[in-house]
C-alpha positions, 0 to 999 in steps of 0.5 A: 461470508455469512451475515448474522443478525445485527449487521455483523459479517463473520469471516473465515480466512486461512483458519482464522475466524472473526467478526466485523461490523458490516460497513463501518469496521470494514472501512476502518480495516481498509483505512488502517491498512492504507495509513500503514501502507502510506507510512511504510511507503515513505520508508520504502521510497527512502530505502530504494532511492534516498541513497542516490542523493545522500550516499552517491559518493559512498561505496554501494555496500554502505548504501545497501546496508543503510537501505536495509536498515531503513527497509526494516522499518518499512517491513515493520509497517507493511507486514501488519498492514497486509495482515490487517487488510487481508481480512477484507481485501484479497491479495490482488486488491492489496497489491493495487492499493499498494501501487496507488500509494507507491505512486502517490508517495513517489511523485512528491518524493521525486519532485520535492526531495530528489529535485526532479522535474514534473513530467507527464509520465507521472500522469500517464502512470497514474491513469494506468494505475487508476485503470487497474484500480477499476478492474480489481475493485469493480466487483466490490464497487458495482457487484457482479463480474 
């Protein structure tokens, strides 16, 4: 990345050239990505697990078709989120961001919607994800390797 005068960051990724205002617009890109991924994850969670509550007595093929219909809306948010986010985050960072959001959506879903008990396993899983966040973002946060 080169930094032209005026505090802008020029980037080139896979043949695309663009300019982001240093700091502010990069944060806006990450925020937009995170919001879209949060919305996408709500659909994903319902597509993957909602049928266990709502369609438990229906044939599996009905549950699969309904889940695919819900997943369509997940992808309509997830694909743009990753395309937007990839301007300032690498694929590993996007994946870990996705996992953090997935856990943040899944835990309330399983407790509030699926009526499952809160377990310490959620805490341990969260701590593991926090470790992954540290390692994948440490260069961006602290500089260096």
